[in-house]
N, C-alpha and C positions, 0 to 999 in steps of 0.2 A: 212449838214448831208448826203445829197444824194451823194455828191462827194466822201465822205469817203466810203460809202457803194458801190459805183460804182467801186471803185478800187479793191474790194475784189476778184471778179471773175478773174481779170487779175493776181493778186498776186498768187491766188490758182493755176491757170493754169501754171504760170511760175514756181512755186515750183514743180509741177508734171513733167514738161518738164526737169527742171534741175536735179531733182532726177533721172529721167529715163536716162538722158545723163550720169550722174555719174555712175549709175549701168552698163550701156553699156560699158563705158570706163574701168571699173574694170573687168567685165567679159571678154571683148575683149582686154585684155592686151597683151603685146608682149609674155608673158609666155604662156597664153592660146592659142593664135593664132599659135605660133611656134610649140608647141607640140600637139595641138589638144585636149585641156582640156575644161571642162565646167566651172571650177572654178580656180582662181589663187592661188591654195594651193598645196604645196608639203608636204607629210608626210616624215619627216626626216628619213634618213637611220640610224638605231641604232643597232650596232653590238650586238648580244646577246638578243635583244628585238624585233627587226623587224622580221617578218615572211612572208613567201609567202602568207599566208592567209590574213594578215594585208595589205600588199601591194596591193594584188588583190582586196580586198574589197574597198580600197581607190580609186584605179583606176576605178573600175566599177562604183563608185559613181560620177565620173567626175573630180576628182583631180588626182594628180600624186603620186602613191604609190612607195615605195622604199624598197629595200633590201640591206644589207651590207655584202660584201664578204671579207672584209679585214682581218677577223679573221678565215677564213677557207681556205683549200687548193683548188686547181683547180678542182678536182673531185667533191667536195662538192659544189663549186661555180656553176658548171654546173648543178648539181642536183637542186639547189635552183632556178636558172634562169628558168629551164624547169618546175619546180613545179609552179612557179608564172605564167608562160605563159599558163599552163594548166588551170588556174583559171580565166584568163582574156585575152581578145583580145585587151585591151586598152594599151596605152604606160605605162611603168614603168621604174624606175631608178635603176641602180646598182652602188653601191658605193665601192671604193677601197681606201686603205691607201697609201699615197706617202711620208712616213717619211724617212728621211735619216737614213740609217742603222748605228747604233752606233758601234764604234770601240770596239774590245774586251777589257775588263777591269777586269781581274780576281780579282785584289786587291779591286777594288771598289765594285764589286759584293759580295765578301766575307764580306766586311765591312757592307754592307746592310743586308746580311743574319744574321750576328752577332747582328746587331742592332734590328732586328725583332725577334730574337730567343726567348726573354722573352715573346712575345705575343703568341707564340705557347704553352708555358708551361701549362697554365690553361686548355688546351684542350688535354693534354697528347699526344702532337704531336711534331714532329721535322720538322724544315724547310728543303727544298731541299738542297742537298750538293752543287749544282751549279745551276746557272740560265741559262735559255735557251731563245733564240730569238724565241718566240712562234709565232710571226706574221711577216712573211717576207714582206718587202716593195714591192709594185707594181713596183717600179723602177727597181727591180732586179728579177721580177717574170715573166719570159717569158710564163710560163704555164697559168697564169691568163690572160695575154694578148691574148693568143691563144683562150682561152675559150670565151672571149668577142668578138673577131673577128668572131668566129664560130657561136655563139648564136645571136649576133647583137641585143642586147636590144635597145630600142628607145633612152634611155638616160644613160650615164655613168657620175658619179660625183667623184671628187677627194677631199681628206681630208689630212691635214698635209703638203700640198705643191702641187707641180705640177709634172706631169709625164715628162718623157724625150721627146724631140721634135719628135723623131721617133715614139714613142708610140702615141703621139697626132696625128701625120700625118696618122698613120695606122687606128686609130679609126675614124677619120674624113673621110678618104677614104671609110670606110665601111658604111658611112651614119649615124653614131651615133652622137647625139647631146651631147655636153660636158659641164659640170658644174664644178666649183671649188670653194672652200671656201676661203674667204679672211677675215682677222680680222683687217685690216688697209688699208688706202688709198694706201700705197706703194704695199701691196700685191694685191690689186685690180688692180693696174696698171700692175703688173706682170702677173696676170691672163689674162687680155685683150691682153697684148703684146705676150702671148704665143699662141694666136689663139683660146682660149676657148670661147664658145658661150655665156655663161651666168655666172655671179658670184653670189655666196651666201654670203651676208654680215652678218657674224656671230658676234653678239654683246656679250659683257661680261656677259649678263644675261642668255645666252643659257645654257641648260643642256648638259651633256656629255663632250667629249673631245674638248678642244679648237683646232680649225683648224690652229692655228698660225704656220707659216713656221718654225720659230725659237723661241722656248719657252723662251729663254733667252732675247728676245727682244719683249715681248708682251706689246703693248701700251694700252691694255684693253679698247678699244673703246666700248661705249654702242651702242645698236642696231640702234636707231634712228639717232644719229649724224653720225654714220658710213654709214648708208643707204643714208643719204642726201649728204654726202661727195662723195660717189661713184656715185650716180645718177647725180651729178653736174659735174663730171670729166670724166666719162666713156661713151662710146657709146653703149656698150653691156648692155642687161637687167640686172638689179640688183634684187635679191631675198632677202628680209629681213628675218633674223632668230635670235631668242633670246628673250624670254619672251612673245612671242605672243601666246595667248591662246584662242582668240575668234574673231568674225567678226569685232568688233570695232578695235582691234589691227591690223588686216589685212588692214582695210581702213586707219588707221593712217599711216601705213608704205607706202601704195600706194599713199597717199596724198603727201608724200615726194618724190614720183617718182619711188618707187619700182614697179616692174612688178608683184609681188606676194609675198607670205610669205611661209617660210618653218617652219613647226611645228613638234616638237618631243615629248616633255613632254605631250602635249595634247592627243597624241595617245597611251601613255603607258597604261592607264587604260582600253583601249578597250579589249574585251575578245579575240580578234584575236592576241594580242601581246603575247610574251613569258615571260612577267613579272611574277615572282612567287608570291605566296600569301603574303609573307613578304613585297615585293616591293609595292604591291597594298595597303596593310594596311598602309604603311608609307605615301603613297601619300594621303590617306584619313585622316590621323591623323596630329598631331602637328608637326611631323617631316618635313612635307612639308613647314612649315614656316621658316625653317632654312636650306638653301643651302649654300654651299661654294665651292670655287675652291681649289683643292688640287692635288698634284702630287704623294702623297704617295701610292695610290692604284696601279698606273700603270707606273709611271715614267714620265708621261706627265700631264700637268694641265687639270683638268676636273671638271665640276661642278656637285655635287650630294648632296643628303640629308646628313647632318652631321651625322657621326656615330663614334663608338668607335675607329675604325682604324684611322680616321682623327685626333681624339683628342689625341690618345696615341703615334702614330708614330712621331718621330722627322722629320721635313720636310727637313733637310739638308742632303747632301751627299746621295741622293736617287740614286739607280742604274738606268741605262738608260732604256728607253722604247725600246722594250717591255719586257726586262728582269725583270724589277721591277714588271711587271704585273704577271709574272710567280710565284713569291713568294707571291704576293698579292692574287692570286687565290688559292694557296695552303693554305694560312691562312684562307681564307673564307671557303674552303672545310672543314678544321678541325673544325672551329667554328660552321658551320651549322650542322655537325655531332653531336655536343654537344648541339644543340638547340639554338645557339646564332647567330642572324642575324646581329650583329653589325659590321661585317667586309665585308659586301657585297657592290658591286658597284651599288648603287641605284641612277643612274644618273637622275637629274631633274634640270630644269631651275628655275629662280626666280619667274616665274609665276605659279609654281606648285600648290599653294593653289587654283587656279582657275580651276584645272582639273576636268573633269566630267566623270562619268562612263556610257558609252553607246557603242553600236556596232560602228565600224568604218564608215559604210555607213551612219548611223544616225548622227554621228558627222559631217561628211562632209555636209550633208543636213542642219544641225543646223548652221554650220558656214556660209553656203550660205545664209540662212535666216537672220542671224545677219549682214552679209555684206549689204544686201538690206536695213535693218533698219538703220544701221549706215550711209550708203551713203545718205539715204533720210534725216536723221537728219542734216548731214553736209551741204547738199545742201540747205535745208530749212533755216538753220541759215545764210548761205551765202546770200540767196535771201533776207532775212529780213534785213540784213545789207545794201545790195545794194538798196533796196526800201527805207529804212530809210534815206540813204544818199542823195536821190533825193528829199525828202520831203522839200518843201519850196524854192526850187531853182528858181521857176518862180514867187515867191511871195515875196513882201518886208517883212522884219522882223516886228513883232509886236512892237508897241511903248510901252515903259514901262509905267505903270500906274503912274499918277502924285502923 
């Protein structure tokens, strides 16, 4: 009996030490050390939802806040960067879109207009006569590059692909840390080969637009397998993204080698986000239980809460991104004017039912506490297994009773 009790202080001490070591390894990850963060958390850049107030609150709380400028012109991009900087002295991320500019296709555009025309009729509205490229790609936007080089945010990230080599070289020469999204091992290799500093492993579970380079070749990797594949093959840090909503999810990803996690849907309910009342109600309701990936809203696959637009629009022969988004936004404007929110882009990941309503700084602190608890549980379980495996090694096995 005494020998059994005598082992307890050692086991307890070992648990405390291993839990502390796990916490330190997570807090002092390559992500936190490189950027100067307190926690290995990135608030995802969400065009139309992220705000300077949200990004600053996250950064001030010790994580990495983000704004998205892919849907605005250079002048507005500068204003948003400066507005964020006025609210925080901590690092923050600025995201741009690197999609390949679609070739003109008047016939295809007109076919998509005609296909959606019946959806406008209940709202006494007409679709646009022609579709516009409402979001220029960063690949062709010298003005956006000039703003980034002038303002020099700590971090710039890329979605839908990679920038041109000369753009990468210019940003790195300006001392800016670069991140890029990858949805497959091949894309991850391309990100590392291009000289990008870190890769965001976006799983199929993630809300918002898929960062896939070529939507026609989307292999739909889930977050955890993709994270493990990239951490085992790449030398640059990997940030897991997709379906991660709490500290346990962050620890799970980091157990597979991730340097941190990027979270979008978790921050949508924060009062600092630009989500409207309908979006917030949907996240709180049954709508959050049903998310799906669809390209009908914008022309590129994106995961959001299922709505009337996704159900009614035929998914074939969709106009190219971002021209499809032009008519999608027009339809939503007409529907909202009539009091119908069923055509809005309410992007959300598969973890949406786990979302919580609280200020951004409180959410970061909550996630940090959950990381501590999850890390302690993980290491305690591991210690139990290790101690259990040693029991009896120095003693002969008991003889079976006759």
